[in-house]
Structure formats: C-alpha cells, structure tokens
BALOTI-167729 format. One line per 10 residues: number of its first residue (from 1); their letters; for each residue x negated, y negated, z negated of N, C-alpha, C. Coordinates in nm, 3 decimals. Example, Ala and Ser with C-alpha at 12.3 -4.5 7.8 and 13.67 -1.06 7.14 Angstrom:
1) AS) -1.319 0.569 -0.780 -1.230 0.450 -0.780 -1.320 0.330 -0.780  -1.285 0.225 -0.708 -1.367 0.106 -0.714 -1.290 -0.003 -0.787;
//
This chain:
1) MSYEEAKNNL) -0.081 0.109 0.003 -0.014 0.009 0.003 -0.096 -0.128 0.013  -0.050 -0.219 0.056 -0.116 -0.336 0.095 -0.070 -0.419 -0.014  -0.192 -0.552 -0.042 -0.124 -0.653 -0.112 -0.003 -0.748 -0.047  -0.009 -0.742 0.072 0.108 -0.832 0.113 0.234 -0.743 0.106  0.248 -0.616 0.086 0.346 -0.532 0.082 0.407 -0.567 -0.073  0.329 -0.561 -0.134 0.371 -0.591 -0.328 0.377 -0.684 -0.358  0.283 -0.810 -0.288 0.290 -0.957 -0.358 0.433 -0.993 -0.402  0.535 -0.957 -0.333 0.658 -1.003 -0.368 0.723 -0.965 -0.523  0.693 -0.823 -0.554 0.697 -0.759 -0.699 0.593 -0.807 -0.770  0.482 -0.838 -0.773 0.392 -0.833 -0.863 0.412 -0.922 -0.992;
11) FASIQLLKKC) 0.470 -1.030 -0.968 0.495 -1.107 -1.125 0.558 -1.034 -1.219  0.667 -0.965 -1.168 0.777 -0.904 -1.260 0.723 -0.783 -1.309  0.611 -0.731 -1.270 0.550 -0.593 -1.281 0.407 -0.563 -1.342  0.353 -0.722 -1.388 0.194 -0.735 -1.401 0.184 -0.638 -1.539  0.066 -0.534 -1.544 0.090 -0.459 -1.672 -0.067 -0.520 -1.716  -0.140 -0.586 -1.623 -0.289 -0.589 -1.663 -0.334 -0.713 -1.588  -0.397 -0.828 -1.628 -0.455 -0.911 -1.519 -0.593 -0.975 -1.625  -0.710 -0.937 -1.559 -0.816 -0.982 -1.636 -0.933 -1.030 -1.539  -1.010 -1.097 -1.577 -1.098 -1.148 -1.509 -1.268 -1.050 -1.520  -1.344 -1.056 -1.399 -1.448 -0.946 -1.423 -1.570 -0.986 -1.321;
21) GHWKKDGQLG) -1.618 -1.059 -1.346 -1.753 -1.118 -1.284 -1.722 -1.223 -1.174  -1.847 -1.258 -1.116 -1.841 -1.361 -1.050 -1.883 -1.308 -0.913  -1.888 -1.389 -0.813 -1.905 -1.375 -0.680 -1.960 -1.522 -0.581  -2.030 -1.506 -0.504 -2.077 -1.604 -0.395 -2.105 -1.558 -0.285  -2.009 -1.627 -0.175 -2.052 -1.591 -0.022 -2.010 -1.710 0.047  -2.103 -1.740 0.155 -2.114 -1.852 0.219 -2.095 -1.956 0.153  -2.164 -1.996 0.068 -2.182 -2.143 -0.006 -2.030 -2.140 -0.124  -1.950 -2.038 -0.113 -1.816 -2.070 -0.185 -1.858 -1.970 -0.344  -1.821 -1.998 -0.451 -1.830 -1.971 -0.557 -1.681 -1.904 -0.624  -1.675 -1.797 -0.713 -1.535 -1.759 -0.740 -1.559 -1.649 -0.829;
31) EFRLVKFYYA) -1.447 -1.579 -0.881 -1.410 -1.491 -0.970 -1.384 -1.378 -0.927  -1.389 -1.230 -0.969 -1.309 -1.136 -0.955 -1.223 -1.115 -1.077  -1.094 -1.101 -1.021 -0.979 -1.072 -1.122 -0.926 -0.927 -1.080  -0.919 -0.840 -1.179 -0.838 -0.717 -1.163 -0.698 -0.713 -1.205  -0.623 -0.663 -1.118 -0.483 -0.661 -1.125 -0.424 -0.528 -1.086  -0.357 -0.471 -1.224 -0.243 -0.367 -1.226 -0.132 -0.410 -1.230  -0.029 -0.356 -1.169 0.112 -0.347 -1.177 0.171 -0.239 -1.163  0.300 -0.238 -1.190 0.372 -0.128 -1.189 0.459 -0.152 -1.047  0.495 -0.057 -0.940 0.563 -0.072 -0.844 0.579 0.070 -0.785  0.747 0.070 -0.707 0.746 0.195 -0.645 0.704 0.339 -0.690;
41) GQDMLFVDMI) 0.719 0.333 -0.849 0.729 0.462 -0.953 0.556 0.506 -0.979  0.460 0.390 -0.985 0.382 0.418 -1.000 0.296 0.302 -1.006  0.139 0.316 -1.081 0.054 0.193 -1.116 -0.017 0.152 -0.962  -0.035 0.025 -0.959 -0.119 -0.006 -0.821 -0.214 -0.088 -0.859  -0.320 -0.074 -0.827 -0.439 -0.146 -0.868 -0.522 -0.265 -0.764  -0.550 -0.353 -0.768 -0.609 -0.464 -0.672 -0.727 -0.532 -0.752  -0.801 -0.549 -0.649 -0.921 -0.664 -0.717 -0.943 -0.777 -0.622  -0.891 -0.910 -0.680 -0.877 -1.025 -0.603 -1.009 -1.103 -0.613  -1.052 -1.176 -0.490 -1.181 -1.248 -0.504 -1.099 -1.384 -0.542  -1.120 -1.499 -0.636 -1.025 -1.616 -0.639 -1.115 -1.715 -0.630;
51) AINENRTQYN) -1.100 -1.858 -0.589 -1.200 -1.942 -0.582 -1.080 -2.074 -0.633  -1.138 -2.173 -0.714 -1.051 -2.271 -0.753 -1.054 -2.364 -0.656  -0.933 -2.452 -0.599 -0.932 -2.521 -0.487 -1.020 -2.674 -0.512  -1.010 -2.700 -0.398 -1.084 -2.850 -0.380 -1.060 -2.949 -0.539  -0.910 -2.974 -0.538 -0.863 -3.049 -0.643 -0.884 -3.001 -0.818  -0.941 -2.872 -0.809 -0.974 -2.822 -0.935 -0.829 -2.780 -0.990  -0.706 -2.763 -0.920 -0.598 -2.766 -0.996 -0.531 -2.631 -0.992  -0.595 -2.539 -0.917 -0.558 -2.384 -0.901 -0.641 -2.326 -0.862  -0.621 -2.156 -0.867 -0.699 -2.092 -0.827 -0.641 -2.029 -0.664  -0.726 -2.022 -0.588 -0.680 -1.929 -0.445 -0.729 -1.795 -0.413;
61) LVFSFSFREI) -0.636 -1.761 -0.371 -0.684 -1.591 -0.303 -0.772 -1.606 -0.207  -0.876 -1.584 -0.219 -0.992 -1.531 -0.086 -0.992 -1.425 -0.024  -0.967 -1.315 -0.090 -1.001 -1.187 -0.037 -0.899 -1.108 -0.162  -0.841 -0.968 -0.132 -0.783 -0.876 -0.213 -0.824 -0.729 -0.171  -0.894 -0.668 -0.262 -0.906 -0.537 -0.240 -0.785 -0.442 -0.292  -0.738 -0.348 -0.171 -0.622 -0.252 -0.206 -0.719 -0.137 -0.191  -0.682 -0.004 -0.272 -0.731 0.105 -0.283 -0.660 0.222 -0.225  -0.699 0.260 -0.092 -0.600 0.346 -0.014 -0.608 0.498 -0.120  -0.699 0.503 -0.181 -0.731 0.652 -0.260 -0.606 0.642 -0.400  -0.593 0.530 -0.426 -0.479 0.496 -0.523 -0.358 0.447 -0.505;
71) NNDHAEIGID) -0.372 0.334 -0.448 -0.235 0.270 -0.414 -0.142 0.331 -0.288  -0.114 0.500 -0.310 -0.027 0.553 -0.244 0.118 0.539 -0.292  0.207 0.471 -0.237 0.322 0.455 -0.301 0.411 0.580 -0.312  0.368 0.725 -0.274 0.424 0.843 -0.294 0.365 0.928 -0.401  0.239 0.880 -0.440 0.138 0.959 -0.568 0.182 0.965 -0.654  0.268 0.882 -0.733 0.309 0.865 -0.865 0.191 0.851 -0.953  0.097 0.783 -0.942 -0.010 0.771 -1.019 -0.017 0.646 -1.154  -0.045 0.735 -1.259 -0.037 0.654 -1.374 -0.190 0.603 -1.403  -0.199 0.491 -1.443 -0.354 0.488 -1.444 -0.357 0.413 -1.607  -0.468 0.453 -1.653 -0.512 0.430 -1.818 -0.680 0.393 -1.824;
81) SLSCEPLEPN) -0.722 0.382 -1.959 -0.834 0.350 -1.958 -0.925 0.260 -1.861  -0.841 0.168 -1.851 -0.928 0.055 -1.712 -0.995 -0.003 -1.782  -1.110 -0.048 -1.725 -1.209 -0.118 -1.741 -1.309 -0.198 -1.664  -1.343 -0.311 -1.630 -1.444 -0.338 -1.531 -1.558 -0.411 -1.619  -1.634 -0.406 -1.511 -1.797 -0.441 -1.579 -1.862 -0.508 -1.452  -1.927 -0.648 -1.492 -1.987 -0.708 -1.348 -2.144 -0.659 -1.383  -2.205 -0.577 -1.264 -2.326 -0.535 -1.270 -2.424 -0.650 -1.236  -2.389 -0.717 -1.134 -2.472 -0.793 -1.080 -2.400 -0.930 -1.006  -2.468 -1.030 -0.980 -2.353 -1.144 -0.907 -2.303 -1.042 -0.765  -2.190 -1.074 -0.745 -2.080 -0.977 -0.636 -2.098 -0.870 -0.635;
91) IIKITAGAHN) -2.125 -0.776 -0.754 -2.151 -0.633 -0.763 -2.031 -0.623 -0.913  -1.934 -0.529 -0.904 -1.862 -0.504 -1.007 -1.839 -0.363 -1.003  -1.794 -0.317 -1.132 -1.774 -0.158 -1.104 -1.643 -0.117 -1.237  -1.555 -0.085 -1.155 -1.430 -0.033 -1.222 -1.430 0.087 -1.277  -1.397 0.148 -1.358 -1.369 0.280 -1.423 -1.230 0.294 -1.477  -1.156 0.398 -1.478 -1.022 0.433 -1.502 -1.010 0.604 -1.506  -0.876 0.622 -1.566 -0.847 0.750 -1.602 -0.723 0.749 -1.500  -0.669 0.853 -1.461 -0.532 0.840 -1.401 -0.438 0.961 -1.375  -0.347 0.970 -1.366 -0.249 1.080 -1.393 -0.168 1.131 -1.266  -0.192 1.188 -1.203 -0.107 1.204 -1.055 0.030 1.295 -1.093;
101) GHNNKYFKFE) 0.131 1.232 -1.092 0.244 1.288 -1.116 0.308 1.401 -1.038  0.232 1.419 -0.873 0.296 1.530 -0.827 0.227 1.635 -0.868  0.110 1.669 -0.912 0.026 1.798 -0.940 0.015 1.790 -1.075  0.051 1.685 -1.176 0.048 1.677 -1.309 -0.122 1.691 -1.344  -0.194 1.667 -1.244 -0.360 1.653 -1.283 -0.405 1.510 -1.305  -0.508 1.543 -1.429 -0.568 1.401 -1.468 -0.709 1.434 -1.409  -0.742 1.288 -1.390 -0.860 1.253 -1.311 -0.916 1.123 -1.343  -1.053 1.112 -1.333 -1.153 1.002 -1.336 -1.187 0.938 -1.241  -1.192 0.787 -1.207 -1.273 0.756 -1.100 -1.325 0.624 -1.115  -1.427 0.594 -1.022 -1.488 0.424 -1.038 -1.465 0.378 -0.908;
111) LLIDGREQSY) -1.465 0.252 -0.901 -1.496 0.177 -0.769 -1.594 0.078 -0.812  -1.670 0.093 -0.686 -1.794 -0.016 -0.694 -1.743 -0.117 -0.599  -1.733 -0.208 -0.630 -1.698 -0.345 -0.556 -1.820 -0.457 -0.515  -1.796 -0.449 -0.416 -1.944 -0.562 -0.360 -1.843 -0.663 -0.265  -1.861 -0.792 -0.336 -1.794 -0.926 -0.286 -1.852 -0.958 -0.176  -1.985 -0.959 -0.184 -2.058 -1.015 -0.025 -2.019 -0.951 0.078  -2.010 -0.817 0.104 -1.964 -0.749 0.207 -1.824 -0.742 0.225  -1.749 -0.763 0.073 -1.591 -0.725 0.092 -1.584 -0.587 0.129  -1.638 -0.494 0.066 -1.610 -0.335 0.030 -1.610 -0.291 -0.069  -1.586 -0.147 -0.047 -1.575 -0.085 -0.206 -1.615 0.061 -0.167;
121) VYKQVPSN) -1.667 0.121 -0.302 -1.691 0.270 -0.291 -1.612 0.312 -0.393  -1.523 0.425 -0.355 -1.465 0.496 -0.435 -1.519 0.656 -0.476  -1.524 0.681 -0.619 -1.557 0.805 -0.636 -1.486 0.835 -0.731  -1.452 0.996 -0.735 -1.384 1.079 -0.823 -1.488 1.115 -0.926  -1.484 1.103 -1.062 -1.561 1.157 -1.135 -1.539 1.237 -1.231  -1.619 1.371 -1.277 -1.563 1.476 -1.358 -1.491 1.421 -1.487  -1.406 1.481 -1.534 -1.302 1.438 -1.651 -1.344 1.607 -1.742  -1.395 1.537 -1.835 -1.410 1.661 -1.966 -1.249 1.693 -2.023;
//
C-alpha cells in the first residue's frame, strides 16, 4: 500500500509518530519521521523525510518510504516492539516484531533506510 492510498485515513488511525534522525540531500536538511498507523485490518509503517518550509511555519513532506514487505493490506500484520535508531547522517535503522494474522507466525525485521539514496533494505531476522 502506498502513502498516497493511505494518507486520507492517516490522522484518525495514528498509533505512533516519532522523530528518528536527520538527513541532508542536495543542500536541503530535514528529519526522518517514523509513522505507524492502523488501516485495512492491520498496522502500516512508513518513514517520512520532512523539512521545515521557507517561512519556518510547518514541516513539508519531501519523500515517504512505504515498505511492500510490511504494508500489504491483505497480510493482517500487527507490529510491536518498534524502535528506530539514527546510525549516521542520512541513515537510520528500524527494528520491530510483527505478527502475521494469516498464518499466526511471529517474526522480527529490520529496515535500513538511506535518505541520500532514498532507498531501503528489508531484512527478516531470527526471533527467539
């Protein structure tokens, strides 16, 4: 599910909104924002790259990461133990646990977000 598809329902369903490090690209500076919300029977996860506007009155969305491995509106995924950690400028790491409602399996995952390249790497990690 894309950010565009979900944004109309975003504010009513927000479960977590958290700053998580800084980014710099093409002379522009901003922050990463972790967003978790409930939609279509499951938790959805996004990371926004936001920057303050010229008037310094509000943040504007510069880019949003949606994760196809998690944001499948038919997967019935519940996300818990969600945390984010800035590793260096432009790079953050997200870790979480998730429960898949279809097969009743619990798994853990990591997302490594690169703001400069506007890319991410998803990795499922062993859960004990």
